[in-house]
Structures are given as C-alpha cells and as structure tokens.
C-alpha positions in Angstrom: 0.0 0.0 0.0 1.1 3.5 -0.7 1.5 5.7 2.3 -0.5 8.9 2.2 1.0 12.2 3.3 -1.1 14.5 5.4 -1.6 18.1 4.5 0.6 19.1 7.4 3.5 16.9 6.1 3.1 18.5 2.7 3.2 22.0 4.1 6.2 21.1 6.3 8.1 19.8 3.2 7.2 22.9 1.2 8.3 25.2 4.0 11.6 23.2 4.3 12.2 23.5 0.6 11.5 27.2 0.6 13.9 27.7 3.6 16.6 25.7 1.9 16.2 27.7 -1.3 16.4 31.0 0.5 19.4 29.9 2.5 21.2 28.9 -0.7 20.3 32.2 -2.3 21.6 34.1 0.7 24.9 32.1 0.7 25.3 32.8 -3.0 24.6 36.5 -2.5 27.2 36.7 0.3 29.8 34.9 -1.9 29.1 37.2 -4.8 29.4 40.3 -2.6 32.8 39.1 -1.4 34.2 39.0 -5.0 33.9 42.8 -5.5 36.1 45.2 -3.6 34.6 46.7 -0.5 34.3 50.2 -1.8 32.2 49.0 -4.7 29.8 47.2 -2.4 29.6 50.4 -0.3 28.9 52.5 -3.4 26.2 50.0 -4.5 24.5 50.2 -1.1 24.8 54.0 -1.0 23.3 54.1 -4.5 20.3 52.0 -3.3 19.7 54.3 -0.3 19.9 57.4 -2.6 17.4 55.8 -5.0 15.0 55.0 -2.2 15.2 58.6 -0.9 14.8 60.2 -4.4 11.9 57.9 -5.4 9.9 58.6 -2.2 10.6 62.3 -1.5 10.5 63.9 -4.9 7.2 62.4 -6.2 5.6 63.1 -2.8 6.7 66.7 -3.1 5.2 66.9 -6.6 2.0 65.3 -5.3 1.8 67.9 -2.6 2.5 71.0 -4.7 0.2 70.4 -7.7 -3.6 70.7 -7.7 -5.7 67.6 -7.3 -6.4 66.3 -10.8 -2.8 66.7 -12.0 -0.9 65.7 -8.9 -1.3 61.9 -9.2 -0.5 61.7 -12.9 2.5 64.0 -12.7 3.9 62.3 -9.6 3.6 58.9 -11.3 5.3 60.2 -14.5 8.1 61.7 -12.4 8.5 58.4 -10.5 8.5 56.4 -13.8 11.2 58.7 -15.2 13.4 58.4 -12.1 13.0 54.6 -12.1 14.0 54.3 -15.7 17.1 56.5 -15.3 18.1 54.6 -12.1 17.7 51.2 -13.7 19.8 52.2 -16.6 22.4 53.6 -14.3 22.4 50.5 -12.1 22.7 48.2 -15.2 25.6 50.3 -16.6 27.5 50.0 -13.3 26.6 46.6 -11.7 24.6 44.8 -14.4 25.7 41.8 -16.4 27.7 43.8 -18.8 28.3 46.7 -16.4 31.6 48.4 -15.4 31.7 46.5 -12.1 29.8 43.3 -13.0 30.4 40.1 -11.2 31.4 38.3 -14.4 34.4 40.5 -14.8 35.6 39.7 -11.2 34.9 36.0 -11.7 37.1 36.1 -14.9 39.8 38.0 -13.0 39.8 35.4 -10.2 40.0 32.6 -12.7 42.9 34.2 -14.5 44.8 34.8 -11.3 44.2 31.2 -10.2 45.4 29.9 -13.5 48.5 32.1 -13.4 49.2 30.9 -9.8 48.8 27.3 -11.0 51.1 27.9 -14.0 53.8 29.6 -11.8 53.7 26.6 -9.4 54.4 24.1 -12.2 
C-alpha cells in the first residue's frame, strides 16, 4: 500500500524546501558580494539608499505641490522617469555587462588562479 501524506506533512516539506532555497540564495549573494572590492559594495548600497530617498521624496513633493487632478498623474510620471534612469544607471555599473559586474571579477579570479597554478608548475 502507498502511504499517504497528510496536509501538514506536505506543508512542512514545502516550507523546508523554501527555507533551503532561501538559505542557498543568501549564501550565493554573500559569496558574490565578497568578490567585489569593498568600496564597490559600499557604493552600491549607497546608490540604493539614494534611490529610495529620491523615489519617495520627490514624487511626494510633486504630489503635494500640484492641484488635485494633476498631482497623481504627474507624480507617477516623475516616478517612472526616475525609475527608468536609475535602472539604466544601475545596469551600466553593476549589471551583467556593467563596469563593475560580477562576471568581470569572476574572470579576473579565474585568470589569477590559472596564473598561480602555472607559476607553481
């Protein structure tokens, strides 16, 4: 006979799988952040804080200053413009083909490891 799993067992398994997935992603993010120099990680975090401040304060100020029918539309347009510019800037610096992308540092680490192996031989 096949054993049946109760709902509680299924939920526990799903929760365990989710926790394991999140722990793996957290470990991967920590390892990726250790590849870059510290000043680049600090600049990335500072950029994210500045983005949060800009994206909240300026559209709220536009919303407060304009009259009622226009304030919502204009503040959403301003927010959209800021988000577009910030995403483009982030991708140009830290994206896959950005100036400080992880792939470049992975390649640099591979090359340095290969050079060390070749010098030991």
